[in-house]
C-alpha positions as CSV (number, residue, x, y, z in Angstrom):
1,M,-23.2,8.3,2.5
2,Q,-22.6,11.8,1.2
3,F,-19.5,13.7,2.1
4,T,-17.3,16.3,0.5
5,S,-13.5,16.8,1.0
6,P,-11.5,20.0,0.6
7,L,-9.3,21.0,-2.3
8,V,-6.2,22.8,-1.0
9,R,-3.4,24.7,-2.7
10,V,0.1,23.2,-2.3
11,K,2.7,25.9,-2.4
12,D,6.3,24.9,-2.9
13,E,9.5,26.6,-4.2
14,L,9.7,23.8,-6.8
15,L,6.6,25.2,-8.5
16,I,7.6,28.8,-8.8
17,S,10.0,28.9,-11.8
18,D,7.4,27.3,-14.2
19,G,4.5,29.1,-12.7
20,L,2.7,25.8,-11.8
21,S,-0.4,25.7,-9.7
22,L,-0.7,22.5,-7.6
23,W,-3.9,21.5,-5.8
24,M,-4.5,18.5,-3.7
25,K,-8.0,16.9,-3.3
26,R,-7.9,15.9,0.4
27,D,-10.0,12.8,0.4
28,D,-8.0,11.7,3.4
29,L,-10.1,14.2,5.3
30,L,-13.4,12.4,4.6
31,P,-14.8,11.1,7.9
32,G,-14.7,7.6,9.2
33,P,-12.6,4.5,8.5
34,G,-13.6,4.4,4.8
35,H,-12.0,7.7,3.9
36,G,-10.0,8.4,0.8
37,N,-10.7,6.7,-2.5
38,K,-12.1,3.7,-0.5
39,F,-15.1,5.8,0.3
40,R,-15.4,6.7,-3.4
41,K,-15.1,3.1,-4.5
42,L,-17.4,1.7,-1.9
43,K,-20.2,4.2,-2.0
44,Y,-22.3,2.7,-4.8
45,Q,-21.3,-0.9,-4.1
46,I,-22.7,-0.6,-0.5
47,A,-25.8,0.9,-2.0
48,A,-26.1,-2.1,-4.4
49,A,-25.6,-4.5,-1.5
50,K,-28.4,-2.9,0.4
51,E,-30.7,-2.9,-2.6
52,L,-30.0,-6.7,-3.1
53,G,-30.8,-7.4,0.6
54,A,-27.3,-8.6,1.4
55,D,-26.3,-8.7,5.0
56,T,-22.6,-9.6,4.6
57,L,-19.8,-7.9,2.7
58,I,-17.0,-10.2,1.5
59,T,-13.7,-9.0,0.2
60,F,-10.0,-9.5,-0.1
61,G,-6.6,-7.9,0.7
62,G,-3.2,-8.1,2.3
63,A,-2.4,-8.2,6.0
64,Y,-2.2,-4.4,6.2
65,S,-4.9,-3.6,3.6
66,N,-6.5,-0.2,3.5
67,H,-9.4,-1.8,1.7
68,L,-10.1,-4.4,4.3
69,Y,-9.8,-1.7,6.9
70,A,-12.4,0.4,5.1
71,V,-14.9,-2.4,4.5
72,A,-14.7,-3.6,8.1
73,G,-15.2,-0.1,9.4
74,V,-18.0,0.9,7.0
75,G,-19.6,-2.5,7.5
76,R,-19.7,-2.0,11.3
77,E,-21.2,1.5,10.9
78,L,-23.9,0.3,8.5
79,G,-24.8,-3.0,10.1
80,F,-23.2,-5.4,7.7
81,N,-21.4,-8.6,8.7
82,T,-17.9,-8.5,7.1
83,I,-15.6,-11.3,5.9
84,G,-12.0,-10.7,4.7
85,F,-9.8,-13.2,2.9
86,V,-6.2,-12.3,3.6
87,R,-3.4,-12.9,1.2
88,G,-0.6,-15.2,2.5
89,A,-1.3,-14.4,6.2
90,Y,-1.3,-17.6,8.2
91,E,-0.8,-15.8,11.5
92,I,-3.1,-12.9,11.2
93,S,-2.2,-10.5,14.0
94,N,-0.9,-7.0,13.5
95,S,-2.1,-3.5,14.1
96,T,-4.4,-3.6,11.1
97,T,-5.9,-7.0,11.5
98,D,-6.4,-6.6,15.2
99,K,-8.5,-3.5,14.4
100,L,-10.5,-5.4,11.7
101,K,-11.3,-8.2,14.2
102,S,-12.3,-5.6,16.9
103,W,-14.8,-4.3,14.3
104,G,-16.2,-7.8,13.8
105,M,-14.6,-8.8,10.5
106,R,-14.0,-12.5,10.2
107,L,-10.6,-13.1,8.6
108,F,-9.6,-16.2,6.6
109,P,-6.0,-16.7,5.3
110,L,-5.4,-17.7,1.7
111,S,-2.1,-19.0,0.4
112,R,-0.7,-16.9,-2.4
113,D,-1.6,-19.6,-4.9
114,E,-5.2,-19.7,-3.6
115,Y,-5.3,-15.9,-3.6
116,R,-4.5,-15.8,-7.3
117,T,-7.8,-17.7,-8.0
118,K,-10.0,-15.4,-6.0
119,D,-11.5,-13.8,-9.1
120,S,-12.2,-17.1,-10.9
121,H,-15.7,-18.4,-11.6
122,D,-15.2,-21.5,-9.4
123,F,-13.9,-19.6,-6.4
124,L,-16.7,-17.0,-6.6
125,E,-19.3,-19.7,-7.1
126,K,-18.2,-21.4,-3.9
127,L,-18.5,-18.1,-2.0
128,R,-22.0,-17.5,-3.3
129,K,-23.1,-21.0,-2.2
130,R,-21.4,-20.6,1.2
131,Y,-22.7,-17.1,1.8
132,P,-26.0,-16.8,-0.1
133,T,-26.8,-13.4,1.5
134,G,-23.3,-12.1,0.9
135,Y,-22.1,-9.4,-1.5
136,V,-18.6,-9.8,-3.0
137,I,-16.5,-6.6,-3.4
138,P,-13.3,-7.1,-5.4
139,E,-9.8,-6.5,-4.0
140,G,-9.3,-2.7,-3.6
141,G,-13.0,-2.1,-4.3
142,S,-12.2,-2.0,-8.0
143,A,-15.5,-2.7,-9.7
144,S,-17.5,-0.8,-12.3
145,L,-19.6,0.9,-9.6
146,A,-16.4,2.3,-8.1
147,L,-16.1,4.6,-11.2
148,E,-19.3,6.4,-10.3
149,G,-17.9,7.3,-6.9
150,V,-14.7,8.6,-8.4
151,G,-16.8,10.6,-10.9
152,D,-18.5,12.3,-7.9
153,M,-15.0,13.3,-6.7
154,V,-14.1,14.8,-10.1
155,E,-17.3,16.9,-10.1
156,E,-16.5,18.1,-6.5
157,V,-13.1,19.3,-7.8
158,R,-14.7,21.1,-10.7
159,T,-17.1,22.9,-8.4
160,Q,-14.3,23.8,-6.0
161,H,-11.9,24.9,-8.8
162,P,-14.1,26.2,-11.7
163,N,-11.0,27.4,-13.6
164,P,-9.4,25.1,-16.2
165,I,-7.4,22.1,-15.0
166,D,-4.6,20.7,-17.1
167,Y,-3.4,17.6,-15.3
168,W,-4.9,15.1,-12.9
169,V,-2.5,12.9,-11.0
170,C,-3.2,9.9,-8.7
171,P,-1.6,6.7,-7.5
172,F,-2.2,3.6,-9.7
173,A,-2.5,0.1,-8.3
174,T,-5.8,-1.7,-9.3
175,G,-6.8,1.1,-11.7
176,A,-10.3,2.1,-10.7
177,T,-9.5,5.6,-9.4
178,L,-7.7,6.6,-12.5
179,A,-10.3,4.9,-14.7
180,G,-13.0,7.0,-13.0
181,I,-11.0,10.2,-13.7
182,V,-10.4,9.2,-17.3
183,E,-14.2,8.7,-17.8
184,N,-14.7,12.3,-16.7
185,L,-11.8,14.0,-18.5
186,R,-12.4,17.0,-20.7
187,S,-10.8,17.2,-24.1
188,H,-7.9,19.4,-23.1
189,E,-7.1,17.6,-19.8
190,K,-4.5,14.9,-19.2
191,A,-4.2,12.2,-16.5
192,I,-1.1,10.7,-15.0
193,G,-1.1,7.4,-13.1
194,C,1.9,6.9,-10.7
195,M,2.3,3.1,-10.7
196,V,3.1,2.0,-7.1
197,L,3.6,-1.7,-8.1
198,K,5.9,-3.5,-10.5
199,G,4.7,-5.5,-13.4
200,L,1.5,-3.7,-14.1
201,R,-0.2,-3.5,-17.5
202,P,-1.8,-0.2,-17.1
203,Y,-3.6,0.4,-20.4
204,Q,-5.1,-3.1,-20.3
205,M,-6.1,-2.6,-16.7
206,I,-7.9,0.7,-17.5
207,R,-9.6,-0.9,-20.5
208,D,-11.1,-3.5,-18.2
209,F,-13.1,-0.6,-16.7
210,T,-13.7,1.9,-19.4
211,L,-13.7,2.3,-23.2
212,S,-13.2,6.1,-22.9
213,P,-11.8,7.7,-26.1
214,H,-9.5,9.7,-24.0
215,L,-7.4,6.7,-22.9
216,E,-4.8,6.6,-25.7
217,T,-4.3,10.3,-26.2
218,S,-4.7,11.8,-22.7
219,V,-3.4,9.2,-20.2
220,S,0.2,8.5,-19.3
221,F,1.9,6.3,-16.6
222,E,5.0,6.8,-14.5
223,T,7.0,4.2,-12.6
224,A,6.7,5.0,-8.9
225,H,7.2,1.7,-7.1
226,Y,10.6,2.7,-5.5
227,G,11.3,-1.0,-4.8
228,R,8.9,-3.7,-3.8
229,F,5.3,-3.0,-2.8
230,G,4.9,-2.6,0.9
231,K,8.6,-2.9,1.7
232,R,10.6,-0.4,3.6
233,S,12.1,2.6,1.7
234,T,14.2,5.1,3.6
235,E,13.9,7.4,0.5
236,I,10.2,7.5,0.8
237,E,10.4,8.0,4.6
238,R,12.6,11.0,4.2
239,F,10.3,12.5,1.6
240,I,7.1,12.0,3.7
241,I,8.7,13.5,6.8
242,K,10.0,16.6,4.8
243,F,6.6,17.0,3.0
244,Y,4.8,16.9,6.4
245,E,7.2,19.5,7.9
246,T,6.8,21.7,4.9
247,H,3.1,21.4,4.1
248,G,1.5,19.8,7.2
249,I,0.0,17.0,5.1
250,C,0.5,13.4,6.1
251,L,1.3,10.9,3.2
252,D,1.5,7.2,3.4
253,P,4.5,5.1,2.2
254,I,2.5,2.8,-0.1
255,Y,0.4,5.1,-2.3
256,T,0.4,8.9,-1.7
257,G,4.0,9.2,-0.7
258,K,5.1,7.5,-3.9
259,M,2.7,9.6,-5.9
260,M,4.0,12.9,-4.6
261,M,7.6,11.8,-5.0
262,C,6.9,10.9,-8.6
263,L,5.0,14.2,-9.2
264,F,7.8,16.3,-7.7
265,R,10.3,14.4,-9.9
266,L,8.3,15.2,-13.0
267,I,8.0,18.9,-11.9
268,S,11.8,19.0,-11.4
269,E,12.3,17.6,-14.8
270,T,10.0,20.3,-16.3
271,Q,7.6,17.7,-17.7
272,F,4.7,20.1,-17.3
273,K,4.0,23.1,-19.6
274,Q,4.5,26.5,-18.0
275,G,1.5,27.9,-16.1
276,S,-0.2,24.5,-15.8
277,T,-2.8,23.7,-13.2
278,I,-2.3,20.3,-11.6
279,V,-4.7,18.4,-9.3
280,C,-3.4,15.5,-7.4
281,I,-5.6,13.1,-5.5
282,H,-4.9,12.3,-1.9
283,T,-6.4,8.8,-1.8
284,G,-6.1,8.3,2.0
285,G,-4.5,5.1,3.0
286,L,-2.9,6.7,6.1
287,Q,-3.7,3.7,8.4
288,G,-1.0,2.1,6.3
289,S,1.5,4.4,8.0
290,I,0.4,3.0,11.4
291,G,1.1,-0.5,10.2
292,Y,4.4,0.6,8.6
293,N,5.5,2.2,11.8
294,A,4.7,-0.8,13.8
295,R,6.4,-3.1,11.4
296,Y,9.6,-1.1,10.9
297,G,9.9,1.0,14.1
298,T,9.7,4.2,12.1
299,G,8.0,7.5,13.0
300,L,6.0,8.5,9.9
301,P,3.4,11.2,10.7
302,V,-0.2,10.0,11.3
303,P,-3.1,12.3,11.7
304,D,-4.8,12.5,15.1
305,Y,-8.3,11.9,13.6
306,L,-7.1,8.5,12.4
307,K,-5.8,7.5,15.8
308,E,-9.2,8.1,17.2
309,V,-11.1,6.0,14.6
């Protein structure tokens, strides 16, 4: 799997007074169901699964999970069987899970208590015995191999924008995307993680992936959950619709919509030095808008290419 996504300039009146230059890495435009940071995270894990002779990809997620969606779709395209353990979903039927099943993914519900044990030695050992030719991918695709794929994305940006970059901004949930950026930071660059969930311990989470010396001095985190994870927010809906009307770019209400709301708040508060160049990462996740619209009867914009997947 080898694809490249465009880097586009985002022009907005909010940027003018401080002379800021804002660019968006459009990983949402990577082809296929595994677009966005899911492609980056899965690329080398799929290669490892092939090298080990695995025929089944096993992973975890919620009932509207972008990660399950990506693994099911990529697995179908590359000839893997796929198994998904779904958090707290005892009646697994919605727009996302129906698509997963149509792609051949076998779904098994786990209670929330069971789900908390999914990374334990005992649980993983049971999986290995039950599926000896399976390859386990952590929730969200967040494994050490994921950082290599994110590193590829960073190098693409540097090729597309050879001039200096001051800030990298991305959504922060499981931490692998930001960790991959951190591992590839240059000495003058800073990274900002927009935390889309409550209760995260971000520095500890990043240390689980990398011991980069840039962590303490060059990385900061901003609260961007805007309420509970995955729940409806009319504030986010209004922002996403206005952003689409202004810039023609679809955002999702779980990750990228929150990131851009957070970033625009920071800009309005003049948190960036004048003349800075900022690169934000569109991590995809737009199938989440389909599930969100189905769940809440909303009309968030969804790109035509995704409807056709």
